[in-house]
C-alpha positions, 0 to 999 in steps of 0.5 A: 262410263268408261274413261276415254284415253287421251289422244293427241293429234299431230300433222307430220310434214316432210321436206322432200328432196330438192325442196325447202318448204315442207309438205303434209304427209299424214296424221299421227295420233298419240295415246300418251297414257298407253304409250301407243302411236298410230300414223296414217298417210294422207291420200293426196300425199301418196298421189305425189310422184316424189313422195317418200316414207316418213320412216323408211323402216316402220312406215313404208309407202305401200305398207299397212299402217301399224301401231307402234309401242316402243319409245313411248309410242313414237316411231323411230324417225319421229323419236329421232326428230324429237329433243334429246336429253339436253333439248328436253331440259331446254323446252321444259325450262322454256315452258316453265315445267319439269321435263317429266310433265310434258308428253311426247307430243309437247316435245314433237310440237316445239317449232324448231327449224333446226331439228335433225332430219327432214320431218316437221310436226305441227298442230294444224295443216294451216300452221306455217313454216317454223322460222329458220332462225338459228343463232349466228356465230357471234351469239355463241358467247351469250349462249354459252353462259345461258347453257351454263346457267340452265345446267346450274338450275338458274333462270334463263331468258326465254329468247336465249332458251328459244335459241338454245333449242335450235338443234336440240334433237341432235343426240346426247346429254351435253349442252349444245345448240345449232349455229349458222356460220359460213353458209352452213349450220354447225352443232356448237358443243359446249363444255359442261359444268361437271367436266374434269377434262377439256371435252370439246378438245378431247372429242375433236382430237378423238374424232380426228383420230377416227378420221385417220383410221378410215372412219367417215367424220364430219368437218369439225373445228374448236373455237375459243369463246371467252376463254372457254372451248367450244367444239363445232361439228358441221351438220351433215343433214343440211345443205345450203340451197338459195335462201334455205336449207335442204334437209336429208332424212335421218334414222338412228340405228335404234330406229333402223332396228326398231329397238326400244331404248329400254331393251338394252339386251338386244343392242348388237353390232352384228345384228345391225350389220344384218339389218343394214344388208337386208333393209338398206341394200348397204354395200359391203363397204358400209358394213365394213365401216361399221366394223371399223367404228365398233373396233375404234370404240374398243380402241379408245374405250368409248363406252357411250356407243349406244344405238342412238349414237350411230346414224343413217342418212336416207332420201330418194336414192339410198340409205347409208351410214351418216358420218360418225359422231359423239366419239369420246373416250370414257375416262378410266382409272389406271391400274384398276382394271383393263376390262370394260364393256361397250353399250352394244354386243360385239361378238360371241362374248356379248359386250366384252370390249376386246379385239378377240371378241370384235373379230369373232363374228367377222362374217356378219360384217361381210369380212373374211377373218384375214380381212378383219384381222388386217383391219384390226392391225391397221387400226391398232397402229393408227390409234397407238399414235394417238398422243402425238395427234392429241398434241397437234390438236391442242390437248393439254398434257393433264388431259392426255394423262387423263385419257391415257388409260383409255387407249390401253387396248391399242398401246398394250 
């Protein structure tokens, strides 16, 4: 007899605009052995006057259903809602299993009211709302210790793992969780065990510098917890509403482009700008903002600019770039080489991280050459003053020396 492929069924729920309770939108069937996913909208959902697509690119409301084979058989918005690298470590530790022993649906089905975006995933239609229980700010000290223990391979209590799991789909490999403070949700980004510099303060200073350069950044603050600094970044996909939180849809650039995480040769800023104009009716200011973010990554040597580190918010009105996030200089050794590459192609010379390459495809971003060159001049002058801002942000002299070579493009 032929061996039947394993299949896992997951009900996809969505939080529609202005509502704080999710409604079922359709059924996702995943075939883990083949890396294939299949989704179908429910008839009743399609009859709702306020229905929105669960993935505005891959699964439009009026479109024909199609299988997905990228990213292990997950549609883009589903993958964005799933735990990231750190979140998978937390989920696996709670399940007392190695991360690779869990299927994609195992990660999707982890009840998590703080997952990014406006989707939820449940094993049945009768399953209730996930408990909205992000830890309060006062829990940070205990969670910071738990994150350090988990990263070191030590045992962590189950209740602490459940708290660490909150917000674990919000990009990146660094330890983090979501906390509630001042009637808002914040991503608390912890120091990691192998850090050689104070990354929370350096990231805070770099993101503040990006804001000075005309880039939209979220509200941030650095807090000291038991002698260790923690970066708090206000969630831009949540808004407090009565007794709950309204959720906004989120798509990474990886999902907007329908790229696979393994297809790194396809990752491209100009291609992303093209798709923005074609699919989200982006105003010229949007592609101009993408150009600024690309330039800033060159000027501060942020080589972790992969397409999951660029995001879009979507809902009933439009899709637009989310505030920027996860911008940190990659440490460089002074005097070794000034050449480096970004994770995504910039221009005619591929990923070469130079200003000449960045300006080479200016028209794809809706800019004339003179406009692009003016943006470069303005941003270079802004970034050249990085050290004074870093001092103001409390970055130590040793850490400033550690990142100095990362700003060589702006200061040379």
